[in-house]
C-alpha positions as CSV (number, residue, x, y, z in Angstrom):
1,X,-30.0,190.0,7.6
2,X,-28.4,193.4,8.1
3,X,-31.6,195.3,8.1
4,X,-33.4,193.0,10.4
5,X,-30.8,191.7,12.8
6,X,-27.3,192.6,11.6
7,X,-24.4,190.2,10.8
8,X,-24.6,190.2,7.0
9,X,-20.9,191.2,6.7
10,X,-19.9,187.9,8.4
11,X,-21.3,186.0,5.5
12,X,-20.1,188.2,2.6
13,X,-16.6,188.5,4.0
14,X,-16.2,184.8,4.8
15,X,-17.7,183.7,1.4
16,X,-15.1,185.9,-0.4
17,X,-12.2,184.5,1.7
18,X,-13.3,180.9,1.3
19,X,-13.2,181.2,-2.5
20,X,-9.6,182.4,-2.3
21,X,-9.9,186.2,-2.3
22,X,-7.2,188.0,-0.3
23,X,-8.7,189.2,3.0
24,X,-8.2,192.9,2.4
25,X,-9.9,192.7,-1.0
26,X,-12.6,190.5,0.5
27,X,-13.2,193.1,3.2
28,X,-13.3,196.0,0.7
29,X,-15.6,194.1,-1.7
30,X,-17.9,193.2,1.2
31,X,-18.3,196.9,2.0
32,X,-19.1,197.6,-1.7
33,X,-21.5,194.8,-1.9
34,X,-23.5,195.8,1.2
35,X,-23.5,199.6,0.4
36,X,-26.5,199.7,-1.9
37,X,-28.5,197.5,0.5
38,X,-27.8,199.9,3.3
39,X,-29.0,202.9,1.3
40,X,-32.1,201.0,0.3
41,X,-32.8,200.2,4.0
42,X,-32.2,203.9,4.9
43,X,-34.7,205.0,2.2
44,X,-37.3,202.6,3.7
45,X,-36.6,204.0,7.2
46,X,-36.6,207.7,6.0
47,X,-39.8,208.5,7.9
48,X,-38.5,207.1,11.1
49,X,-35.3,209.2,11.4
50,X,-35.2,211.0,14.8
51,X,-34.4,214.6,15.7
52,X,-31.3,214.3,17.9
53,X,-31.3,216.7,20.9
54,X,-28.1,218.8,20.9
55,X,-26.7,217.3,17.7
56,X,-27.6,217.8,14.1
57,X,-27.9,214.8,11.9
58,X,-25.6,216.5,9.4
59,X,-22.9,216.8,12.1
60,X,-23.1,213.1,12.9
61,X,-22.8,212.3,9.2
62,X,-19.7,214.5,8.9
63,X,-18.1,212.8,11.9
64,X,-19.0,209.4,10.4
65,X,-17.3,210.4,7.1
66,X,-14.2,211.5,8.8
67,X,-13.8,208.3,10.9
68,X,-14.7,206.1,7.9
69,X,-12.0,207.7,5.7
70,X,-9.4,207.3,8.4
71,X,-10.4,203.6,8.9
72,X,-10.3,202.8,5.2
73,X,-6.9,204.4,4.9
74,X,-5.6,202.4,7.8
75,X,-6.9,199.2,6.1
76,X,-5.1,200.0,2.9
77,X,-1.9,200.7,4.8
78,X,-2.0,197.4,6.7
79,X,0.2,194.7,5.2
80,X,-1.8,191.7,3.9
81,X,-0.1,189.2,6.2
82,X,-0.7,191.4,9.3
83,X,-4.4,191.8,8.3
84,X,-4.7,188.0,7.9
85,X,-3.4,187.5,11.4
86,X,-5.9,190.1,12.7
87,X,-8.9,188.7,11.0
88,X,-9.8,185.9,13.5
89,X,-9.5,188.4,16.4
90,X,-11.6,191.0,14.6
91,X,-14.2,188.4,13.9
92,X,-14.1,187.2,17.5
93,X,-14.6,190.8,18.8
94,X,-17.4,191.4,16.3
95,X,-19.1,188.1,17.3
96,X,-19.0,188.9,21.0
97,X,-20.4,192.4,20.4
98,X,-23.1,191.0,18.1
99,X,-24.0,188.2,20.6
100,X,-23.9,190.1,23.9
101,X,-24.1,193.8,23.0
102,X,-27.9,194.1,23.0
103,X,-28.1,192.4,26.4
104,X,-25.2,194.4,27.9
105,X,-26.6,197.8,26.8
106,X,-29.5,197.9,29.3
107,X,-27.0,197.1,32.1
108,X,-24.6,199.8,31.0
109,X,-27.4,202.3,30.9
110,X,-27.7,202.0,34.7
111,X,-24.1,203.3,35.1
112,X,-23.3,205.2,31.9
113,X,-25.1,208.1,30.1
114,X,-23.8,209.9,27.1
115,X,-24.1,213.6,26.4
116,X,-23.8,215.1,22.9
117,X,-20.0,215.5,23.0
118,X,-19.5,211.9,24.1
119,X,-21.9,210.5,21.5
120,X,-20.0,212.4,18.8
121,X,-16.6,211.1,20.0
122,X,-17.9,207.5,20.2
123,X,-19.5,207.8,16.8
124,X,-16.1,208.9,15.4
125,X,-14.4,205.8,16.9
126,X,-17.1,203.5,15.6
127,X,-16.8,205.0,12.1
128,X,-13.0,204.4,12.2
129,X,-13.8,200.7,13.0
130,X,-16.4,200.7,10.3
131,X,-14.1,201.9,7.6
132,X,-11.4,199.4,8.7
133,X,-13.5,196.3,9.2
134,X,-17.1,197.0,10.3
135,X,-18.4,193.7,11.7
136,X,-21.1,194.4,14.3
137,X,-20.7,198.1,13.7
138,X,-24.5,198.5,13.8
139,X,-24.7,197.0,17.3
140,X,-22.1,199.5,18.6
141,X,-24.1,202.3,17.1
142,X,-27.4,201.1,18.6
143,X,-25.7,200.8,22.0
144,X,-24.3,204.3,21.8
145,X,-27.7,205.7,20.8
146,X,-29.3,203.9,23.8
147,X,-26.7,205.3,26.2
148,X,-27.5,208.7,24.8
149,X,-31.0,208.1,25.9
150,X,-32.8,207.1,22.8
151,X,-35.5,204.5,23.3
152,X,-37.5,204.2,20.0
153,X,-35.9,201.2,18.3
154,X,-37.2,202.0,14.8
155,X,-35.8,205.6,15.1
156,X,-32.5,204.2,16.4
157,X,-32.4,201.6,13.6
158,X,-33.2,204.2,11.0
159,X,-30.3,206.5,12.2
160,X,-27.9,203.6,12.4
161,X,-28.8,202.4,8.9
162,X,-28.4,205.9,7.5
163,X,-25.0,206.5,9.1
164,X,-23.7,203.0,8.4
165,X,-24.7,203.4,4.7
166,X,-23.1,206.8,4.3
167,X,-19.9,206.0,6.1
168,X,-19.6,202.8,4.1
169,X,-20.1,205.0,1.0
170,X,-16.9,206.9,1.6
171,X,-14.9,203.8,2.4
172,X,-16.3,202.2,-0.8
173,X,-15.1,205.2,-2.9
174,X,-11.6,204.9,-1.3
175,X,-11.5,201.1,-1.9
176,X,-12.6,201.6,-5.6
177,X,-9.9,204.3,-6.1
178,X,-7.3,202.0,-4.6
179,X,-8.3,199.1,-6.9
180,X,-9.2,196.7,-4.1
181,X,-12.5,195.4,-5.4
182,X,-13.3,192.0,-6.8
183,X,-16.0,193.2,-9.1
184,X,-17.4,189.8,-10.2
185,X,-18.7,188.5,-6.9
186,X,-19.1,192.0,-5.7
187,X,-21.7,192.9,-8.3
188,X,-23.6,189.7,-7.6
189,X,-23.8,190.4,-3.9
190,X,-24.5,194.1,-4.6
191,X,-27.6,193.3,-6.6
192,X,-28.9,190.8,-4.0
193,X,-28.1,193.2,-1.2
194,X,-30.1,196.0,-2.8
195,X,-33.2,193.8,-2.9
196,X,-32.5,192.4,0.6
197,X,-31.8,195.9,2.1
198,X,-35.2,197.2,1.0
199,X,-37.1,194.0,1.9
200,X,-35.3,193.6,5.2
201,X,-36.0,197.1,6.4
202,X,-39.7,196.6,5.4
203,X,-39.7,193.3,7.4
204,X,-37.8,194.6,10.4
205,X,-40.7,196.9,11.3
206,X,-43.1,193.9,11.2
207,X,-41.3,191.1,12.9
208,X,-39.4,190.2,16.1
209,X,-35.7,189.9,15.0
210,X,-34.8,187.6,17.9
211,X,-35.1,184.4,16.0
212,X,-33.0,185.7,13.1
213,X,-30.4,187.0,15.5
214,X,-30.0,183.6,17.0
215,X,-29.3,182.1,13.6
216,X,-26.9,185.0,12.8
217,X,-25.0,184.6,16.1
218,X,-24.6,180.8,15.4
219,X,-23.2,181.6,11.9
220,X,-20.9,184.2,13.3
221,X,-19.5,181.8,15.9
222,X,-19.0,179.0,13.3
223,X,-17.3,181.4,10.9
224,X,-15.0,182.8,13.6
225,X,-14.0,179.3,14.7
226,X,-13.2,178.3,11.1
227,X,-10.9,181.4,10.7
228,X,-9.1,180.5,14.0
229,X,-8.6,176.9,12.7
230,X,-7.2,178.3,9.4
231,X,-4.8,180.6,11.2
232,X,-3.5,177.8,13.5
């Protein structure tokens, strides 16, 4: 789902919470579970990575690492009860971005254009969000690349997948060091995500993701509604 249309973190995070895992541990474990799949997708996309005018890919990776580390640290510093209260709103924001971001981006392009400095600043903010929560992070990256002037979807998806995988990697290391991983379900999802990450990247270049996106949006809306009901 992540490689083709996005939204996989909605399912992994919600599944963990619904079996009784504390939300911070569920969020951290979801990052760990999806990390190998993201790298598998990035490997499949390796020939599609673009040259970015005015910015080196290594610089974007460094910026992503810095933001991700800050976001992961902020998550670990957030009290459990406060994060529980934030979760429905984080899911709602992620659902709205996931549902309407791709349609809003072409409209924004008429009025907004990013230069290299703006793209780097926006990527830093997205990486902070990715280290902290990460839902619909890929949509935000694709939107920022589009506003920068990129038009090749496979190239944009390849860059998004690489950056998302690497910045999640740093967050994963921090979460493991902090002992915030539920390894039982995490390892099961990690194995499945590794297979799905490779297969999804292969399929993304051969199919229209619109139908899967509709299913993913429907699931995201349903999951968000359940969390609001639980919080009431």
